[in-house]
LUMDREN-425930 format. One record per residue (C-alpha): x, y, z. Coordinates in steps of 0.5 Angstrom, whole numbers, plus 500, padded with zeros to 3 digits. Layout:
# residues N
XYZ...
# end
This chain:
# residues 1102
626397312619395315615395322608392322604393329600386329596387336594394338590394345586400345584403352577406352577413350572418354568423352572429350568435355566432362559435364563439369566443364560444360557447365562453365563453358564460354565458348567452343569452336570445333570448325565443323559444317561446310560454309558459313559461320564457325558456329560457337558449340557452347550454349552462348552463340559466340559464332565466329565469322570469316575474315574478309578476302583475301583472309578467308579462312577454310576448313581442312581435314583435321588429320590426327584428329576427327572432322575438320580444322581451320587452315590458316595462311598467316593473313587469314582470321575469324572474328567473334563479336564481344560478349561477357563470356569471352571477356574473361576478367578473373580466373580462366582457362583457354585451350586449342589444338594447334598444328605449326608446320614450321615456325616463321619470322613472325609470331603466330596469334592463336587467340587476340582479344581486343580491349579498350584505350584506357590510360594508354593501355588495352585491356586484353589477353593475346595468346601466341607462339613466338618465332623460337616455338615457345608460348606466350600470353600477354595480359593486361589490367590497364595499369600494365601490360606484361608477357608471359613465356610458356612451353615450347611447341614441336612443329609438325604435329598436332598438340592439345595446349592450354593455359589455366589462370588462378587470380588468387593463387597468381599462377598460369598453369600451362598444359600440353596434351592434358598434362600440367607442366610449366607453372608461372608464379607470382603473376602480378597482372590482376583482375582484367576489366571488362573490354568491348573488343572483338576476339580475333582467332589467327591474328591480332586484327582485322589486318591479319597481323601477326597471322597464324600459319598452320591449323587450329581446332577445338578452340575453348574458353572457360570463365574459371580455372579448370582442375588437372582432371578437367584439363585432361578431360578436354584434351582427349580427341573428340571421338564420341560422335553420338551419345543419346541417353534418352533422357528427354522423356517428352516430345519428338526429339531425341537429343545428342549429348556430344558437342556435334548436336547430332539430335534425332527426330521421331518418325512419322506419326505412325512410325514413332516410338514412345517414352517408356522406363530405362534400364533397371528402371532408371531414367527414360528410354524409347519403347519400339513396336516393330515399325518405329524409328528415330532419324538423325540427320546426315553429318560428316561426324557420323560419316568418317571412321577411317580407324574403325568404330565402336557402338554401345547401347542397351536393349530389352528385345521382346520377339525373335524377329529381326530386330534392327538396332541402329542403321547408318544408311548410304545412298539408296539401300545401301548402308555403311553399318548396321547392328541387329539381333537375328532371329536365333537371338544372336547379335550381329553387325555388318559393315560395308566399305563400298565394295563389299560387306562383312557379317560378324556374328556376336553374342546371344541376347536374351529375351525380356531382360536388359542387355548392354552390348558394346562392339568394337571394330578396329580397321588398323589391326583388323580385330573385332571385340565384343562386350556383353554387360561390360564383360568380354565376350568374343575378340578375334581377327578378320579379313576381307574388308579394310575401312568403314564406307564414308556414308552420306545417308541418315543414321536411323535408331530402331529400323533398317531405314526410314520406313520402319522396315525390320524395326526393333520390338522392345526398348532402346537406351543410352546410344552411343557412337565412337568413330574409333575402336575404344575396348581392349580385348586383352582380357580372356574369358575366365576359366578356359585356357592358360598361357605362359611364354619364356621371358628370355632377355629381360635382365640378362643379354641374349647373345647373338646366334645362341637361340633361334626360338622361344617356347610358350606353354599352353593348357586346355581348362575345359572339359572337353578336347578343343582346337585352337589357332595359334599366332605367333608374331616376332616383331623384330624392331627395325626389321620385317616382322614374321608371323606363323599361324599354326593349329593345336588340339589339346585334350580335356586338361592337357598342357603343351609346350610348344617351340616358335622359331625366331631370327636371333642371329643378329642383335636386336630386339624382338617382341614376341607375341602369342595369341591363342584363339578358337578355330572358328570364325571370326576367331574368338580370342582366349589368350594373349601373351607378350615377351621381349627377347634382347639379343645383344653382345656385352660391350665390356668397356674396361674401366681405366682411369686415364681411358678417353672415355667411358660410359655411366648410368644414373639410378635410385639404388635406394628405392630399389635395393631388392633389385641390385642383384639383377641391376648391377650385373646388367650394368657391367653386361651393358658396359656401364663403368660408373654409376651415379646415385644419391645418399640420402642425408636424411636417411643416413643421418636422421639425428646428428652425429648418428649414422645408419650405413646398412643401405649404402653398404649394400649399394656400394658393395654390390657395385664393387663386386660387379666392377661398376665404379660408384658415383654417389652424391649427398642429398636431401638434407635432414630437417635438423640441418636446414633453415625451415623458414628458407625452405618454406620460402622457396616452396612459396616461389617454386611450389611445394612438390618442386623444392626437394632439397635445401643447403644446410645452415651450418656448412660444417654439418655437411663438411663433417658427414662427407668426411665421415662417408670418405672415411668409411668408403675411401678411394678404393671403393668410392673414387668420386664424390659429386658435391651437390646437384644442380646448385644454380636451381632454386629448388635444390639450393635456395637463397633469396635473390638479394642474399649476401653472400649470393647464392653462387658464393655460398656454393662455392664456399660449400665447395671449398670447404668439402674439398678440404674435408675429403682431401684431408681424409683421402687425398686420392678421391676425386671430387665432382662439382654438382651438375652445372647449367647446360646452357649460358648461365652466369652462375655456373660461369662464377662457380667455374671461375671462382670454384675451379681449384676445389673440384677435380672433375667438371660436370654438367647436365643436358636434356632435351632434343639434338639441337638442344644437346648440341647447344648445351655441349658447346656452352660447356665447352666454351665455359671450360675453354674461357674459365677453366681450361685445365678441366677441359679433359676432365669433363663429365656429362653426368645427366643426360635424357629427357629427350623431347618428342620420344614417344615410344620405346624405339624412338628413345633407343634412337634419341640415346644413340643420338645424345651419346654420339654428340656427347663423345664428339665434343670430348666429354669423358663420361656419358651418364644416362638418366635414369635407369630406374624411377621412384614411380611405378608408372615407367611408361614412356612419355615426353619427359620420361627417359627410363630404361624399364618399361611399364611391365618392368622389363628392359626397353630396347634402349638398353640394347641400343646403349650396349651398342653405343658403348661398343661403337664409341668406347676408347675412341677419339673425336674426329670431324663433324661432317655436316655442320649447319646442313640445310636439309638436316644431315648429321654425321660425326666421325671417330677413330680407334686404332685401325677403325674409323667410325661414322655415326650419320642421321638425318634429323628432318626425316628427309631420306637421302644418299650420301657418299662416304670416302674410303681409303685404298685398300678397303673393299667393304665396310660394315654398316650397323643399326642401332642395336648392333646388327650388322650389314656388309656395304661394298665399296665402289669407286672409292666410296661407300653409299649410305642412305640416311633417314631419322634412325642413325646408321653406323658405318665401321671402316677397318683400315689396313694394318700390315704388321697387325699391331693395332696401328693402321698403316696410315698412322704409322706412315703419319708418324714414321714408324715402319707399318711392317714391323710391330717394334719399329725402334726394337726397345721391346715395346710394341708401336702400338703400346708406345702411341697407347702409353698415354691411353689414347691409342689413336694419336701419338702425343709428344710428352705423354707417349713413349717414342716409338722411334727411340729406345730410350725416350727420357734418355736416362740409359734405361730402355723403354721396355725395362724402364718403370718411368720411361717418360722420367729421367731416372737417377742411379742410387736416388731412393730417398725420400722413401716413395718420393725420390727428389733427384738427388744421391746422398746419405740419405739414399744410402740409409734407405738402401740399406733398409732394402738390403737388410729386408726392413723395407720393400723397395718399390718398382722405381726404388728397385730400378734406382737402387739395383746397380749391380751388375753394372748395365744389367741389374740382377733384380735385387739389393745385394752387397755389390749394390751397397758398395756401388751406393757408397761410391755414388755417395762418397765418391
# end
């Protein structure tokens, strides 16, 4: 399996530490250099010394980051002498990059500031990662030591983390990769006293206690609380390795503004530039006369560039000589890269990889004028981008070189070596160097070209095999004939990509539609990219367009009240009413049969008793017209109904933006509104109503901790009253309890114990990674079995999403398959994906995003995997868990569906391994599917099928023999005693399959729920199952009263009802007709006649 990303468009990466942040930087350790002290890169000289042997840390490559990092083995540390800058008495910010391979038996200390023993307490701060992976900050103010818990850190990856303390607000804000997350409120520890102890990095003291095992980098301390923007700034990787602004204005040193301090020195007195005026007469710059130069000494930061590089420089050239701008030397006369202006005035960059040198010609640089030159070279995608005065000039691909040489010589500005050869004539300003490509080539030169590509597969499925190409249209907007090279990439996700390069010549103004072949024979996700380039070298990229082609076969998923399971979707319909016409039909195609959404109480009933039904009528009608059952919940209490003072109290605790709902003061207001809703939308249009959402969270349902009644008691009261209000209007409307906690929670235990009589369906929410999802289901399963076993088969998972470690579209699709599989295994009746559309404009995937709509408002691959999930698991019965607590991380779940056995298998630890799956005799091949539903036939060898497991699930479907083709496997028929060669073993007119499936589960025969496939008359009432309207209930001839609910007795009341049937005053139901149609005896004629009345007389008055 291969996945290649052909084109990567990178956004400009900012410098790692903003000027405002640097102004109050107390300490920064970046762990560069070769030996000795770990230098503090702030101006405060808080250098860190390695611990004594054997606890001496050593530097290793920073892997995902540039340069070196500090690797610690659990006993190592570095120590910093006390100074005022690191004592941190008030507001502060601490940050670091961390890499934790795995959690151990001890906590992992990041930094630990020792203090003074005062009244039995140590005044200090200590930041660590606990054994469960959650962060912890310990701080003391002499009177107390308190531990504050932070968010989890995922093992096996680099992450930038930080904590901002705001003393006045009493908060700690925890950051991950520059994004603020958890906010710890009511931090009671006050100002910290000044302390004289050392600061230990990686341990709690000189003994190496609670030592860090892993890697640390970019440790920063600030003596104030950074803003969100500043935290985002310092989280950026250190990619800018030189920033010579030339603002010194005097002396012979050019100062570097980055943390690397790659300062440059003027050449010899005869080769020294002079200070002059900068670009557009602003600031200073350096003037070169043809043999001057500035030398920057060799540093590792200037040498290691595996991904590529970016150079940004302002130049003012005055001659047509060879003008060298920057030059990175290696040994002798060789180089890693050089940038110059050739004698024809065109900018040129040359790059060497140690074996070969590649020359790239850029744009023309005018004489006697300032030109801003930016060149970005991407060694991963083999693309070069040129910007002139901040406007894209050229972009294209290259071959023949794949890296920048790791060089050992100096970096020279203004010449090609330290002798001033080929020196620059003119002025140079603002020299910047990055060790990554940073520029985006998506913008084409204006006015040259138009490109459009057919956008299939966004909101309707492309059936597998129905297409074999996509079309795109190109138009030459120039006034002359021109040839273009066109690269079409079909990145078939999870499958090898296909690339096609063609050449097209278009006359001036000509428009042409071109067909590009794609392989859409199997379900899957295609990202088709068309890139149009001038036919020159290097290619000048003039246009790029991308289209998704989602190939899938709609899963269906017929809704039946007693179906073993079905699938749902939550979305925010009211914020996207204009999208109903595409969203709801898409749901039906995907197999979504229930859709959860909120009804905003504050919009429905802005004034008490005055309802605006417009929006909700539109939504509910759209769902019903597509066969999708609405599952709404009344939300966002209007201001007239809630306690404003209590809401403000909740905001003070949880944050103003976190509190999005409040309980009503008068519950009767809620009952009245719910009754009005059910009166307008009865069970035929809205069969389900959920009562509230996650009431165990104070941000949605706030009562003070000491309130009487308690928060949970109040919620049960609301639940009871709402149940009565709804059932009094429509007894058939089903009530769902507002989503309960996923994990252990006394609140939810109380609600289930005391509120179980006031709801029909139990609902839980489950977010997080796979193990968290499993744990949540185990808790819900135990809660129901303990407190409300009657609801065990009426359990819905009404929210699941927020899969941690979801970093891209494909990993989201993978997580969706895993979560749906686990939910089905635990027997929950509904799996509700959260959420289809967001209220936000930005739909980009992040660690807490699980939306189906991408940042371009197209469908993500997860829509295809969801459809596949429905197809695999609808109407299944859970079977065994194959690898419980597997030490190597294998997960496997079995399911039964008629003659099919379905297995979903993967390895969560990304350890590829092969397992043997046993198969019964008579099966020679099985089907193996990927997460999008693409199939591959796999042979059975010696009674087993081999399956190679990795992180992406594989689905194995084994079709078992069914000799009579009745839908029941021979294996099941042999087990229950039916004849596998007969479709109707007992000859009662109902097939064996229909008898086993009578209770709604085709996979198991259940006595009392299914008709007996071995008996013609299951209930023994003399009416064969094939014609018995109630084959599980003994029917009594003549029992037709009371009307609609026969009572098992035959008396005068039955005769009077029978007379109404005879006279045509009332139409009998099917069961009433069966019991009242008495003639001919043993072979009724289907009507109520005089003969039936005479027989009824004999039954009533024998």
